[in-house]
LODRENNU-668892 format. One record per residue (C-alpha): residue number from 1; chain; residue in three letters; x, y, z. Coordinates in steps of 0.2 Angstrom, whole numbers, plus 5000, padded with zeros to 4 digits. Layout:
N
NUM / A / ala / X / Y / Z .
...
END
This chain:
393
1 / A / met / 4946 / 5064 / 5115 .
2 / A / lys / 4955 / 5052 / 5105 .
3 / A / arg / 4971 / 5043 / 5111 .
4 / A / his / 4983 / 5048 / 5101 .
5 / A / val / 4996 / 5034 / 5091 .
6 / A / asn / 5012 / 5038 / 5085 .
7 / A / val / 5022 / 5029 / 5074 .
8 / A / leu / 5038 / 5025 / 5085 .
9 / A / gly / 5047 / 5013 / 5074 .
10 / A / val / 5047 / 5006 / 5056 .
11 / A / gly / 5058 / 4996 / 5048 .
12 / A / met / 5056 / 4987 / 5030 .
13 / A / thr / 5070 / 4974 / 5020 .
14 / A / gln / 5074 / 4976 / 5001 .
15 / A / phe / 5060 / 4969 / 4992 .
16 / A / lys / 5066 / 4954 / 4978 .
17 / A / thr / 5058 / 4943 / 4965 .
18 / A / pro / 5052 / 4929 / 4972 .
19 / A / lys / 5070 / 4916 / 4964 .
20 / A / asn / 5082 / 4929 / 4972 .
21 / A / ala / 5071 / 4932 / 4991 .
22 / A / asp / 5075 / 4922 / 5008 .
23 / A / pro / 5058 / 4912 / 5015 .
24 / A / tyr / 5047 / 4921 / 5024 .
25 / A / thr / 5051 / 4918 / 5042 .
26 / A / val / 5071 / 4928 / 5039 .
27 / A / met / 5062 / 4942 / 5029 .
28 / A / gly / 5049 / 4944 / 5045 .
29 / A / his / 5062 / 4944 / 5058 .
30 / A / glu / 5072 / 4958 / 5049 .
31 / A / ala / 5059 / 4968 / 5046 .
32 / A / gly / 5053 / 4967 / 5063 .
33 / A / gln / 5072 / 4969 / 5071 .
34 / A / leu / 5073 / 4984 / 5059 .
35 / A / ala / 5056 / 4992 / 5066 .
36 / A / leu / 5061 / 4990 / 5085 .
37 / A / ala / 5079 / 4997 / 5082 .
38 / A / asp / 5072 / 5010 / 5073 .
39 / A / ala / 5060 / 5013 / 5089 .
40 / A / gly / 5075 / 5010 / 5101 .
41 / A / leu / 5064 / 4997 / 5109 .
42 / A / asp / 5066 / 4978 / 5113 .
43 / A / tyr / 5052 / 4964 / 5111 .
44 / A / arg / 5047 / 4964 / 5127 .
45 / A / his / 5037 / 4980 / 5127 .
46 / A / val / 5028 / 4974 / 5115 .
47 / A / glu / 5012 / 4970 / 5120 .
48 / A / gln / 5002 / 4963 / 5105 .
49 / A / ala / 5007 / 4959 / 5088 .
50 / A / tyr / 4996 / 4961 / 5073 .
51 / A / val / 5006 / 4951 / 5058 .
52 / A / gly / 4999 / 4950 / 5041 .
53 / A / tyr / 5001 / 4939 / 5025 .
54 / A / val / 4990 / 4931 / 5009 .
55 / A / tyr / 5000 / 4916 / 5005 .
56 / A / gly / 5005 / 4906 / 5020 .
57 / A / asp / 4999 / 4893 / 5032 .
58 / A / ser / 4990 / 4894 / 5047 .
59 / A / thr / 4999 / 4906 / 5062 .
60 / A / ala / 5013 / 4909 / 5050 .
61 / A / gly / 5013 / 4925 / 5060 .
62 / A / gln / 5019 / 4917 / 5077 .
63 / A / arg / 5033 / 4907 / 5066 .
64 / A / val / 5038 / 4926 / 5062 .
65 / A / val / 5037 / 4934 / 5077 .
66 / A / tyr / 5044 / 4920 / 5089 .
67 / A / glu / 5059 / 4925 / 5080 .
68 / A / leu / 5059 / 4941 / 5087 .
69 / A / gly / 5056 / 4933 / 5107 .
70 / A / met / 5042 / 4921 / 5113 .
71 / A / thr / 5035 / 4933 / 5129 .
72 / A / gly / 5017 / 4923 / 5127 .
73 / A / ile / 5008 / 4939 / 5121 .
74 / A / pro / 4993 / 4940 / 5110 .
75 / A / val / 4999 / 4936 / 5089 .
76 / A / phe / 4984 / 4941 / 5078 .
77 / A / asn / 4987 / 4930 / 5060 .
78 / A / val / 4981 / 4945 / 5047 .
79 / A / asn / 4974 / 4943 / 5028 .
80 / A / asn / 4962 / 4957 / 5022 .
81 / A / asn / 4973 / 4953 / 5004 .
82 / A / cys / 4983 / 4966 / 4993 .
83 / A / ala / 4976 / 4978 / 5008 .
84 / A / thr / 4984 / 4963 / 5022 .
85 / A / gly / 4997 / 4974 / 5027 .
86 / A / ser / 4987 / 4991 / 5032 .
87 / A / ser / 4975 / 4981 / 5039 .
88 / A / ala / 4987 / 4973 / 5052 .
89 / A / leu / 4992 / 4991 / 5055 .
90 / A / tyr / 4974 / 4998 / 5058 .
91 / A / leu / 4971 / 4985 / 5069 .
92 / A / ala / 4987 / 4989 / 5079 .
93 / A / arg / 4981 / 5006 / 5079 .
94 / A / gln / 4965 / 5004 / 5087 .
95 / A / ala / 4971 / 4993 / 5100 .
96 / A / val / 4983 / 5008 / 5106 .
97 / A / glu / 4970 / 5021 / 5102 .
98 / A / ser / 4957 / 5010 / 5112 .
99 / A / gly / 4968 / 5009 / 5128 .
100 / A / met / 4967 / 4991 / 5130 .
101 / A / val / 4989 / 4992 / 5123 .
102 / A / glu / 5000 / 5004 / 5126 .
103 / A / cys / 5014 / 4998 / 5115 .
104 / A / ala / 5009 / 4985 / 5098 .
105 / A / ile / 5019 / 4979 / 5083 .
106 / A / ala / 5010 / 4979 / 5064 .
107 / A / leu / 5020 / 4967 / 5055 .
108 / A / gly / 5017 / 4958 / 5036 .
109 / A / phe / 5028 / 4947 / 5025 .
110 / A / glu / 5024 / 4939 / 5009 .
111 / A / gln / 5033 / 4925 / 5000 .
112 / A / met / 5025 / 4924 / 4982 .
113 / A / gln / 5026 / 4913 / 4968 .
114 / A / pro / 5033 / 4918 / 4951 .
115 / A / gly / 5018 / 4923 / 4939 .
116 / A / ala / 5002 / 4932 / 4939 .
117 / A / leu / 4991 / 4928 / 4954 .
118 / A / val / 4979 / 4916 / 4956 .
119 / A / asn / 4967 / 4905 / 4964 .
120 / A / ile / 4975 / 4891 / 4978 .
121 / A / tyr / 4959 / 4883 / 4981 .
122 / A / asn / 4949 / 4874 / 4966 .
123 / A / asp / 4935 / 4863 / 4976 .
124 / A / arg / 4929 / 4879 / 4986 .
125 / A / pro / 4919 / 4893 / 4978 .
126 / A / ser / 4931 / 4908 / 4976 .
127 / A / pro / 4930 / 4923 / 4988 .
128 / A / leu / 4934 / 4934 / 4969 .
129 / A / gly / 4920 / 4924 / 4959 .
130 / A / lys / 4909 / 4938 / 4956 .
131 / A / phe / 4922 / 4951 / 4952 .
132 / A / ile / 4931 / 4939 / 4940 .
133 / A / asp / 4911 / 4937 / 4931 .
134 / A / leu / 4910 / 4955 / 4930 .
135 / A / ala / 4925 / 4956 / 4922 .
136 / A / lys / 4923 / 4942 / 4907 .
137 / A / asn / 4905 / 4951 / 4906 .
138 / A / lys / 4912 / 4967 / 4902 .
139 / A / ser / 4924 / 4961 / 4892 .
140 / A / gly / 4919 / 4944 / 4885 .
141 / A / asp / 4927 / 4927 / 4889 .
142 / A / ser / 4946 / 4927 / 4891 .
143 / A / glu / 4961 / 4921 / 4896 .
144 / A / val / 4969 / 4935 / 4904 .
145 / A / pro / 4973 / 4933 / 4922 .
146 / A / met / 4963 / 4940 / 4936 .
147 / A / ala / 4969 / 4956 / 4941 .
148 / A / pro / 4974 / 4962 / 4925 .
149 / A / leu / 4957 / 4960 / 4915 .
150 / A / leu / 4949 / 4971 / 4930 .
151 / A / phe / 4962 / 4984 / 4930 .
152 / A / gly / 4963 / 4984 / 4914 .
153 / A / gly / 4945 / 4983 / 4911 .
154 / A / ala / 4942 / 5000 / 4920 .
155 / A / gly / 4956 / 5008 / 4913 .
156 / A / arg / 4949 / 5008 / 4897 .
157 / A / glu / 4930 / 5011 / 4905 .
158 / A / tyr / 4940 / 5030 / 4909 .
159 / A / met / 4947 / 5032 / 4893 .
160 / A / glu / 4931 / 5029 / 4887 .
161 / A / lys / 4923 / 5041 / 4900 .
162 / A / tyr / 4936 / 5056 / 4899 .
163 / A / gly / 4943 / 5055 / 4882 .
164 / A / cys / 4960 / 5049 / 4892 .
165 / A / lys / 4976 / 5043 / 4881 .
166 / A / pro / 4985 / 5027 / 4884 .
167 / A / glu / 5002 / 5033 / 4883 .
168 / A / thr / 4995 / 5044 / 4900 .
169 / A / phe / 4996 / 5026 / 4910 .
170 / A / gly / 5011 / 5023 / 4902 .
171 / A / arg / 5019 / 5039 / 4910 .
172 / A / ile / 5013 / 5033 / 4928 .
173 / A / thr / 5029 / 5017 / 4924 .
174 / A / val / 5042 / 5029 / 4917 .
175 / A / lys / 5039 / 5041 / 4937 .
176 / A / ala / 5038 / 5025 / 4946 .
177 / A / arg / 5057 / 5020 / 4940 .
178 / A / lys / 5060 / 5037 / 4941 .
179 / A / his / 5057 / 5040 / 4958 .
180 / A / ala / 5064 / 5019 / 4960 .
181 / A / gln / 5081 / 5023 / 4956 .
182 / A / asn / 5084 / 5033 / 4974 .
183 / A / asn / 5075 / 5018 / 4981 .
184 / A / pro / 5089 / 5004 / 4987 .
185 / A / lys / 5075 / 4994 / 4993 .
186 / A / ala / 5064 / 4994 / 4975 .
187 / A / val / 5067 / 4978 / 4962 .
188 / A / phe / 5065 / 4989 / 4948 .
189 / A / arg / 5078 / 5006 / 4947 .
190 / A / asp / 5083 / 5006 / 4930 .
191 / A / leu / 5074 / 5019 / 4919 .
192 / A / val / 5063 / 5016 / 4905 .
193 / A / thr / 5058 / 5028 / 4892 .
194 / A / leu / 5038 / 5029 / 4887 .
195 / A / glu / 5040 / 5022 / 4871 .
196 / A / gln / 5048 / 5006 / 4881 .
197 / A / val / 5033 / 5007 / 4891 .
198 / A / met / 5024 / 5006 / 4878 .
199 / A / gln / 5031 / 4994 / 4866 .
200 / A / ser / 5032 / 4980 / 4881 .
201 / A / pro / 5021 / 4966 / 4879 .
202 / A / ser / 5002 / 4972 / 4881 .
203 / A / ile / 4992 / 4960 / 4894 .
204 / A / cys / 4976 / 4968 / 4896 .
205 / A / asp / 4973 / 4982 / 4881 .
206 / A / pro / 4978 / 4997 / 4888 .
207 / A / val / 4990 / 4989 / 4903 .
208 / A / thr / 5005 / 4983 / 4895 .
209 / A / arg / 5020 / 4973 / 4905 .
210 / A / phe / 5029 / 4988 / 4910 .
211 / A / gln / 5013 / 4993 / 4920 .
212 / A / cys / 5010 / 4979 / 4930 .
213 / A / cys / 5017 / 4977 / 4949 .
214 / A / pro / 5029 / 4964 / 4949 .
215 / A / pro / 5026 / 4947 / 4961 .
216 / A / thr / 5038 / 4952 / 4976 .
217 / A / cys / 5043 / 4944 / 4992 .
218 / A / gly / 5047 / 4957 / 5006 .
219 / A / ala / 5041 / 4961 / 5024 .
220 / A / ala / 5039 / 4979 / 5033 .
221 / A / ala / 5034 / 4982 / 5051 .
222 / A / ala / 5028 / 4997 / 5064 .
223 / A / ile / 5029 / 4999 / 5082 .
224 / A / leu / 5016 / 5009 / 5087 .
225 / A / cys / 5014 / 5016 / 5103 .
226 / A / ser / 5004 / 5030 / 5116 .
227 / A / asp / 5010 / 5047 / 5120 .
228 / A / glu / 5012 / 5040 / 5138 .
229 / A / phe / 5023 / 5023 / 5135 .
230 / A / ala / 5033 / 5037 / 5125 .
231 / A / lys / 5035 / 5046 / 5140 .
232 / A / arg / 5038 / 5032 / 5152 .
233 / A / his / 5052 / 5027 / 5141 .
234 / A / gly / 5061 / 5044 / 5137 .
235 / A / leu / 5056 / 5041 / 5118 .
236 / A / lys / 5051 / 5057 / 5106 .
237 / A / pro / 5039 / 5052 / 5093 .
238 / A / arg / 5042 / 5060 / 5076 .
239 / A / val / 5026 / 5054 / 5067 .
240 / A / arg / 5007 / 5050 / 5074 .
241 / A / ile / 4991 / 5045 / 5064 .
242 / A / ala / 4980 / 5059 / 5062 .
243 / A / ser / 4965 / 5048 / 5056 .
244 / A / gln / 4966 / 5030 / 5048 .
245 / A / ala / 4949 / 5024 / 5039 .
246 / A / met / 4944 / 5006 / 5034 .
247 / A / thr / 4928 / 5004 / 5022 .
248 / A / thr / 4921 / 4987 / 5012 .
249 / A / asp / 4913 / 4983 / 4995 .
250 / A / thr / 4896 / 4994 / 4995 .
251 / A / ala / 4881 / 4986 / 4981 .
252 / A / ser / 4892 / 4998 / 4968 .
253 / A / thr / 4905 / 4987 / 4968 .
254 / A / phe / 4895 / 4974 / 4955 .
255 / A / gly / 4884 / 4987 / 4948 .
256 / A / asp / 4891 / 4994 / 4929 .
257 / A / ser / 4907 / 5002 / 4932 .
258 / A / leu / 4922 / 4993 / 4933 .
259 / A / ile / 4931 / 5007 / 4941 .
260 / A / ser / 4919 / 5006 / 4956 .
261 / A / thr / 4925 / 4985 / 4954 .
262 / A / val / 4941 / 4988 / 4958 .
263 / A / gly / 4939 / 5000 / 4972 .
264 / A / phe / 4935 / 5018 / 4968 .
265 / A / asp / 4922 / 5018 / 4978 .
266 / A / met / 4927 / 5012 / 4993 .
267 / A / ser / 4943 / 5023 / 4991 .
268 / A / arg / 4934 / 5037 / 4991 .
269 / A / ala / 4924 / 5035 / 5004 .
270 / A / ala / 4937 / 5031 / 5017 .
271 / A / ala / 4949 / 5046 / 5009 .
272 / A / gln / 4932 / 5056 / 5014 .
273 / A / lys / 4932 / 5048 / 5030 .
274 / A / val / 4949 / 5052 / 5035 .
275 / A / tyr / 4950 / 5072 / 5029 .
276 / A / glu / 4934 / 5075 / 5039 .
277 / A / asp / 4939 / 5066 / 5054 .
278 / A / ala / 4957 / 5075 / 5054 .
279 / A / gly / 4953 / 5092 / 5051 .
280 / A / ile / 4964 / 5090 / 5035 .
281 / A / gly / 4962 / 5091 / 5016 .
282 / A / pro / 4971 / 5083 / 5002 .
283 / A / glu / 4976 / 5101 / 4997 .
284 / A / asp / 4985 / 5100 / 5015 .
285 / A / val / 4996 / 5084 / 5008 .
286 / A / lys / 5013 / 5085 / 5001 .
287 / A / val / 5018 / 5065 / 4998 .
288 / A / val / 5009 / 5052 / 4994 .
289 / A / glu / 5011 / 5034 / 4994 .
290 / A / leu / 4995 / 5023 / 4986 .
291 / A / his / 4990 / 5008 / 4979 .
292 / A / asp / 4997 / 5008 / 4958 .
293 / A / cys / 4996 / 4990 / 4956 .
294 / A / phe / 4993 / 4994 / 4937 .
295 / A / ser / 4995 / 5010 / 4932 .
296 / A / thr / 4977 / 5012 / 4926 .
297 / A / asn / 4973 / 5013 / 4946 .
298 / A / glu / 4983 / 5027 / 4952 .
299 / A / val / 4976 / 5037 / 4937 .
300 / A / leu / 4959 / 5032 / 4946 .
301 / A / thr / 4964 / 5036 / 4965 .
302 / A / tyr / 4973 / 5052 / 4959 .
303 / A / glu / 4952 / 5057 / 4957 .
304 / A / ala / 4946 / 5045 / 4972 .
305 / A / leu / 4959 / 5052 / 4986 .
306 / A / gly / 4950 / 5068 / 4979 .
307 / A / leu / 4971 / 5074 / 4974 .
308 / A / thr / 4962 / 5081 / 4958 .
309 / A / ala / 4944 / 5084 / 4952 .
310 / A / pro / 4935 / 5071 / 4940 .
311 / A / gly / 4942 / 5068 / 4923 .
312 / A / thr / 4957 / 5077 / 4927 .
313 / A / ala / 4970 / 5067 / 4930 .
314 / A / glu / 4976 / 5066 / 4915 .
315 / A / arg / 4983 / 5086 / 4915 .
316 / A / met / 4987 / 5082 / 4933 .
317 / A / ile / 5001 / 5070 / 4925 .
318 / A / glu / 5005 / 5079 / 4910 .
319 / A / asp / 5007 / 5096 / 4921 .
320 / A / gly / 5018 / 5087 / 4935 .
321 / A / asp / 5009 / 5085 / 4950 .
322 / A / asn / 5013 / 5070 / 4955 .
323 / A / thr / 5031 / 5069 / 4957 .
324 / A / tyr / 5046 / 5081 / 4962 .
325 / A / gly / 5043 / 5101 / 4959 .
326 / A / gly / 5023 / 5098 / 4957 .
327 / A / lys / 5008 / 5100 / 4970 .
328 / A / tyr / 5009 / 5082 / 4977 .
329 / A / val / 5024 / 5069 / 4974 .
330 / A / val / 5016 / 5052 / 4971 .
331 / A / asn / 5024 / 5036 / 4977 .
332 / A / pro / 5041 / 5042 / 4978 .
333 / A / ser / 5047 / 5026 / 4982 .
334 / A / gly / 5043 / 5018 / 4965 .
335 / A / gly / 5026 / 5012 / 4973 .
336 / A / leu / 5020 / 4993 / 4970 .
337 / A / ile / 5023 / 4994 / 4950 .
338 / A / ser / 5045 / 4998 / 4951 .
339 / A / lys / 5047 / 4997 / 4972 .
340 / A / gly / 5037 / 4979 / 4972 .
341 / A / his / 5021 / 4970 / 4980 .
342 / A / pro / 5022 / 4959 / 4990 .
343 / A / leu / 5005 / 4959 / 4999 .
344 / A / gly / 5003 / 4957 / 5015 .
345 / A / ala / 5020 / 4968 / 5018 .
346 / A / thr / 5013 / 4982 / 5005 .
347 / A / gly / 5005 / 4994 / 5017 .
348 / A / leu / 5016 / 4992 / 5032 .
349 / A / ala / 5033 / 4998 / 5017 .
350 / A / gln / 5020 / 5014 / 5014 .
351 / A / cys / 5020 / 5017 / 5030 .
352 / A / ala / 5039 / 5016 / 5032 .
353 / A / glu / 5040 / 5024 / 5017 .
354 / A / leu / 5029 / 5040 / 5024 .
355 / A / asn / 5038 / 5040 / 5041 .
356 / A / trp / 5055 / 5041 / 5032 .
357 / A / his / 5049 / 5056 / 5021 .
358 / A / leu / 5041 / 5065 / 5037 .
359 / A / arg / 5057 / 5062 / 5049 .
360 / A / asp / 5067 / 5069 / 5035 .
361 / A / glu / 5076 / 5053 / 5033 .
362 / A / ala / 5072 / 5049 / 5015 .
363 / A / gly / 5088 / 5052 / 5007 .
364 / A / ala / 5088 / 5056 / 4989 .
365 / A / arg / 5071 / 5054 / 4989 .
366 / A / gln / 5065 / 5067 / 5002 .
367 / A / val / 5050 / 5078 / 4999 .
368 / A / glu / 5055 / 5093 / 5006 .
369 / A / gly / 5043 / 5100 / 5019 .
370 / A / ala / 5035 / 5087 / 5021 .
371 / A / arg / 5025 / 5087 / 5036 .
372 / A / ile / 5007 / 5078 / 5033 .
373 / A / ala / 5006 / 5062 / 5023 .
374 / A / leu / 4995 / 5052 / 5013 .
375 / A / gln / 4993 / 5032 / 5012 .
376 / A / his / 4982 / 5022 / 5000 .
377 / A / asn / 4979 / 5003 / 5000 .
378 / A / ile / 4968 / 4993 / 4993 .
379 / A / gly / 4962 / 4971 / 4992 .
380 / A / leu / 4950 / 4968 / 4982 .
381 / A / gly / 4937 / 4958 / 4989 .
382 / A / gly / 4937 / 4971 / 4995 .
383 / A / cys / 4948 / 4982 / 5007 .
384 / A / cys / 4952 / 4999 / 5007 .
385 / A / val / 4962 / 5009 / 5021 .
386 / A / val / 4967 / 5026 / 5020 .
387 / A / thr / 4979 / 5034 / 5033 .
388 / A / leu / 4984 / 5050 / 5035 .
389 / A / tyr / 4999 / 5054 / 5045 .
390 / A / glu / 5007 / 5069 / 5053 .
391 / A / arg / 5024 / 5075 / 5056 .
392 / A / thr / 5025 / 5080 / 5076 .
393 / A / his / 5040 / 5090 / 5079 .
END
């Protein structure tokens, strides 16, 4: 019988554009302090720290947690591209579930530069070289930045396969901004119309600028503990991790489909593992935070997670089954497109958002009756983490 792993506390900073952000040391410290306060604990109770970031020097994790306390505990630095935050969460969950520790912190931060993601090192093979080559072979040699080239190409493939309209992807951004207007921690909170989205500059057909997540700085954290730890300290956790799975690429990633290349197959595999392990299906889920780095990926992910049948995502969107009043509320935070995407923090920000909903603490964003929540976070190169949370009382 598996040991329960509780999410005792969560915290996140306001997400900001690079020119308005604090240093990563300040952001990381704030997120950690917020999570500890939410849990009702001091840092001395934490036995291990898993700290995620993508752009930063080695041992930046120690530099941040030393601001919380210098207790001599193990500190692990984690980098799994855009799935870094949820990878840190995965490792912290494993440590508690295995009995290795009773209490652990997962913390993620990112201090990003303005502009599209680029390779830092040009004197060695790029980890994403095969992805870029495949996308260029599909689309022709292009000056388009790597990420929109891949996700734009996957969107075109989906349109050709199922007859999806380009406006369907645009509606994702309209929804994201509508949700984000109630999130004080989001970067973009102004409403936009479908016309504005579609008329914004084209980045890589069918993706326009308003359909891309912005470079973002921010931090988030979660405190995990066992039932025994909570009982011993007189604490009553309200959310636990029901199941969690991590997957990586398979041979299909580099096959004939850009939809597979950008993570559809590993997302579907992770979701299936989680549903089977928890005995919970997508029909039991009410609120979802998923990886909408581009509007096209949100549409693809609806089907990868089993929220709707293959080829039916457009109907799901048109029926309003991805927002309040529908079957699911997807990305009530505003998602990566509107809340922002500080790579190392994103997975833990998703965790925080879902915990607030399960605890009825999401304010104007609250999804009524939320008892099961689903989280999806991917990083190309590749990694996918899917997590199911359940309300305990």
